C-alpha positions as CSV (number, residue, x, y, z in Angstrom):
1,M,49.2,24.7,-44.5
2,D,46.1,22.6,-44.8
3,E,44.3,25.3,-46.9
4,K,47.3,25.4,-49.3
5,R,47.1,21.6,-49.8
6,K,43.3,21.8,-50.4
7,S,43.8,24.6,-52.9
8,K,46.5,22.6,-54.6
9,R,44.3,19.5,-54.9
10,F,41.4,21.6,-56.2
11,S,43.6,23.1,-58.9
12,E,44.9,19.7,-59.9
13,N,41.3,18.3,-60.1
14,S,40.2,21.4,-62.1
15,S,43.2,20.9,-64.4
16,A,42.3,17.3,-65.0
17,D,38.7,18.2,-65.7
18,S,39.7,20.9,-68.1
19,H,41.9,18.5,-70.1
20,I,39.1,16.1,-70.9
21,N,36.8,19.0,-71.7
22,N,39.3,20.3,-74.2
23,L,38.5,17.3,-76.4
24,D,36.1,18.0,-79.3
25,D,32.7,16.4,-79.3
26,G,33.8,13.6,-81.6
27,C,36.7,12.5,-79.4
28,L,34.7,12.8,-76.2
29,M,31.8,10.8,-77.7
30,H,34.4,8.1,-78.8
31,V,35.6,7.9,-75.2
32,F,32.0,7.5,-73.9
33,S,31.4,4.7,-76.4
34,F,33.7,2.4,-74.4
35,L,31.6,2.9,-71.2
36,S,28.9,0.4,-70.3
37,P,25.5,2.1,-71.0
38,I,24.2,1.3,-67.5
39,P,25.4,2.5,-65.0
40,D,28.6,4.2,-66.4
41,R,27.3,6.1,-69.4
42,Y,24.1,6.9,-67.5
43,N,26.2,8.5,-64.7
44,T,28.3,10.3,-67.2
45,A,25.2,12.0,-68.5
46,L,24.6,13.6,-65.1
47,V,27.9,15.6,-65.1
48,C,26.9,18.6,-67.2
49,H,24.7,19.6,-70.2
50,R,27.4,18.9,-72.7
51,W,28.1,15.4,-71.4
52,L,24.4,14.7,-71.3
53,Y,24.1,15.5,-75.0
54,L,27.1,13.4,-75.9
55,A,26.4,10.4,-73.7
56,C,22.8,10.2,-75.0
57,H,23.7,10.7,-78.6
58,P,22.0,8.2,-81.0
59,R,25.5,7.2,-82.3
60,L,26.2,5.5,-79.0
61,W,23.1,3.3,-79.0
62,L,22.1,0.5,-81.4
63,R,18.6,1.2,-82.8
64,V,15.8,-1.0,-84.2
65,D,13.6,0.9,-86.7
66,R,11.3,-1.0,-89.0
67,S,11.0,2.0,-91.3
68,I,14.7,2.2,-92.0
69,K,15.4,2.3,-95.7
70,D,19.1,2.9,-95.8
71,L,20.6,-0.3,-94.4
72,S,24.1,1.2,-94.6
73,E,23.3,3.6,-91.8
74,P,25.6,2.6,-88.9
75,G,24.0,1.3,-85.7
76,V,20.4,1.1,-87.2
77,F,18.7,-2.3,-87.9
78,P,15.4,-3.3,-89.4
79,N,14.6,-5.9,-86.7
80,I,15.6,-7.0,-83.3
81,E,17.3,-10.2,-84.3
82,T,19.9,-8.5,-86.5
83,A,20.5,-5.9,-83.8
84,V,21.1,-8.6,-81.2
85,S,23.4,-10.4,-83.6
86,A,25.5,-7.3,-84.3
87,A,25.6,-6.0,-80.7
88,R,28.7,-6.2,-78.5
89,P,28.4,-7.4,-74.9
90,G,27.2,-4.5,-72.8
91,D,25.5,-2.7,-75.7
92,T,22.1,-1.0,-75.3
93,I,19.5,-1.6,-78.1
94,L,16.8,1.1,-78.4
95,I,13.7,-0.3,-80.1
96,A,11.7,2.3,-81.9
97,A,8.2,3.2,-80.8
98,G,5.2,2.8,-83.1
99,G,3.8,-0.3,-84.7
100,T,4.8,-3.8,-83.7
101,H,8.1,-5.7,-83.8
102,H,8.0,-9.4,-84.4
103,A,10.1,-11.5,-82.0
104,S,10.1,-15.2,-81.9
105,N,12.7,-17.4,-80.1
106,I,15.4,-14.7,-80.3
107,Q,18.3,-16.0,-78.2
108,I,20.4,-13.5,-76.3
109,K,23.7,-15.0,-75.3
110,K,25.5,-11.8,-74.2
111,P,24.9,-9.0,-71.7
112,L,22.5,-6.5,-73.4
113,C,20.0,-3.9,-72.4
114,L,16.8,-3.7,-74.5
115,I,14.8,-0.5,-74.1
116,G,11.5,0.7,-75.7
117,G,11.9,4.0,-77.4
118,G,8.5,5.4,-76.5
119,E,7.3,7.4,-73.5
120,L,5.3,4.4,-72.3
121,P,5.7,0.7,-72.7
122,D,2.5,0.6,-74.7
123,D,4.4,2.6,-77.4
124,T,6.8,-0.2,-78.3
125,T,5.2,-3.7,-78.8
126,L,6.9,-7.0,-79.4
127,I,4.7,-9.8,-80.8
128,C,5.6,-13.5,-80.4
129,S,4.0,-15.6,-83.1
130,R,2.0,-18.7,-82.2
131,G,4.0,-21.9,-82.1
132,S,7.1,-20.1,-80.7
133,D,8.5,-21.0,-77.2
134,S,9.0,-17.3,-76.4
135,A,9.6,-13.8,-77.8
136,L,13.0,-13.5,-76.2
137,E,15.2,-16.2,-74.7
138,F,17.9,-15.1,-72.2
139,L,21.2,-17.0,-71.6
140,S,23.1,-14.1,-70.2
141,T,22.6,-11.2,-67.8
142,C,20.3,-8.7,-69.5
143,K,17.8,-5.9,-68.8
144,V,14.5,-5.3,-70.5
145,A,12.7,-2.0,-69.9
146,N,9.8,0.1,-71.2
147,L,8.5,-2.6,-73.6
148,T,5.2,-4.5,-74.2
149,V,5.7,-8.1,-75.0
150,K,2.7,-10.2,-76.2
151,A,2.5,-14.0,-76.6
152,E,-0.4,-16.2,-77.6
153,L,1.0,-19.5,-76.5
154,G,4.3,-20.3,-74.8
155,C,5.7,-17.4,-72.8
156,C,6.7,-13.8,-73.3
157,L,10.2,-14.1,-71.8
158,L,12.2,-17.3,-71.3
159,H,15.0,-17.1,-68.8
160,R,17.6,-19.9,-68.9
161,S,20.7,-18.4,-67.2
162,G,22.2,-15.2,-65.9
163,R,20.4,-12.3,-64.2
164,L,17.3,-10.9,-66.0
165,I,16.0,-7.5,-64.9
166,I,12.5,-6.5,-66.1
167,D,11.6,-2.9,-65.4
168,G,8.5,-1.0,-66.4
169,C,7.2,-3.4,-68.9
170,I,3.8,-5.0,-69.9
171,L,3.7,-8.7,-70.4
172,Q,0.6,-10.0,-72.0
173,C,-0.5,-13.6,-72.7
174,E,-3.3,-13.4,-75.3
175,S,-6.7,-14.9,-74.4
176,N,-6.8,-18.5,-75.7
177,P,-8.6,-21.7,-74.8
178,L,-5.1,-23.1,-74.0
179,D,-4.3,-20.4,-71.5
180,Y,-3.0,-23.1,-69.1
181,L,0.0,-23.5,-71.5
182,S,1.1,-19.9,-71.5
183,Y,3.1,-17.9,-68.9
184,A,4.4,-14.3,-68.9
185,I,7.8,-15.4,-67.6
186,V,9.4,-18.9,-67.6
187,S,12.7,-19.5,-65.7
188,T,14.4,-22.8,-66.3
189,A,17.7,-21.8,-64.7
190,N,19.3,-24.7,-62.9
191,G,16.3,-26.9,-63.1
192,A,13.9,-28.9,-65.3
193,E,12.6,-27.2,-68.4
194,V,9.1,-26.4,-69.5
195,F,10.3,-26.1,-73.2
196,P,13.1,-28.7,-73.8
197,R,16.2,-27.3,-75.4
198,P,20.0,-27.7,-74.8
199,L,21.0,-25.6,-71.8
200,A,23.9,-23.2,-71.6
201,K,26.1,-23.5,-68.6
202,T,24.6,-21.6,-65.7
203,G,26.5,-19.9,-63.1
204,R,25.9,-18.4,-59.7
205,G,23.5,-15.6,-59.3
206,D,20.9,-16.8,-61.8
207,G,17.5,-15.2,-61.2
208,V,14.9,-12.7,-62.3
209,S,14.0,-9.3,-60.9
210,V,10.7,-7.7,-61.9
211,S,9.7,-4.1,-61.0
212,R,6.8,-1.8,-62.0
213,T,5.5,-4.4,-64.5
214,R,2.0,-5.2,-65.6
215,I,1.3,-8.9,-66.2
216,E,-1.9,-10.0,-67.9
217,G,-3.4,-13.4,-68.8
218,G,-1.8,-16.8,-68.9
219,A,-1.8,-19.6,-66.3
220,K,0.7,-17.9,-64.0
221,A,2.7,-14.7,-63.9
222,V,5.9,-16.8,-63.6
223,S,6.8,-20.5,-63.9
224,T,10.1,-21.5,-62.2
225,S,12.4,-24.5,-61.9
226,E,12.6,-26.6,-58.8
227,T,15.6,-24.7,-57.5
228,L,14.1,-21.2,-57.9
229,A,11.2,-19.7,-55.9
230,L,9.2,-16.5,-56.0
231,Q,10.3,-14.0,-53.3
232,H,9.7,-10.4,-52.1
233,V,6.4,-10.2,-53.9
234,R,4.6,-6.8,-54.0
235,V,1.5,-6.0,-55.9
236,I,-0.3,-2.7,-56.5
237,Y,-3.9,-2.8,-57.8
238,A,-4.7,0.3,-60.0
239,R,-8.0,1.1,-61.5
240,T,-7.3,-0.6,-64.8
241,S,-4.1,-2.6,-64.1
242,V,-2.1,-4.7,-61.7
243,F,1.6,-3.9,-61.2
244,F,4.1,-6.4,-59.9
245,W,7.4,-6.3,-58.1
246,F,9.1,-9.6,-57.3
247,D,12.3,-11.6,-57.4
248,V,12.9,-15.2,-58.6
249,E,15.8,-16.5,-56.5
250,H,17.4,-19.8,-55.3
251,R,15.5,-21.3,-52.4
C-alpha cells in the first residue's frame, strides 16, 4: 500500500515537472524573470542544463557596458547611474569588465546586487573622482561582488542603512598626503555621520558584512558610527595582498 502511494506521489511530481518543462524557452525565461536573482534564480540554475542556460541568460540581467552604441537595446546601459535608476528592487546589475567606470555619489535606495563581469575583481574597476563623498552610497539592503572600487579622498563605499554585503572585492584608497581623510568603508547607520547629509529612515538589521575582500590604503579599513562596532574579524596575509572577513554590527 505504501509503495503504491509513493509511486503515485512520484508520478504526480513528475507530471508537474513535465508541465513546466513543456513551456518554450521564451515563456520559461519570462517566469524566471520574476524570481529574485539571489538566491532564487541562482538555485533555479542548478536544476538542469536547460534551466541553467535560461536562468543565466543576459536578458534577465541589467548590464552596464561603456562601449554600447545602440541605447535602444533593452537592459543595457552606458553607465552605472542610469542602470541603478532603471533597475527594479531585487535586480542584479552586471558591470562589464575592461576599462574603468566612473562612479561618484551614486545613491542606491532599493535592494540591488552589483556584480563585476570579469573573472577577477581587477577586471572591473569603479573610479570615484576627487571631491566626492563616495563611489556608491547605500540606503537599502544591497550586495556588491567581484568589483574593484578606487577612491582618492572620501571613501569607496558609504553605508547609511540596510544590510550591505561585500564579497570578493578590492577596495583601494589612493595614496595621498590626506590619507587620514579616506576610508575604504564608512558606515553611518544609526549614528553620527562623517559626511553630513540627510539620513533615510533606518531599520533593524543595519550592518555590513565583508568577505574575501582586499582593502588597501586609507586611514582605516572601516569607520563606523557610535552604535556599530567591528566584529568577527579574520585576516589572511598572502604574499602580495591582505584579505579581510568581518562584520559591522550593533554593539
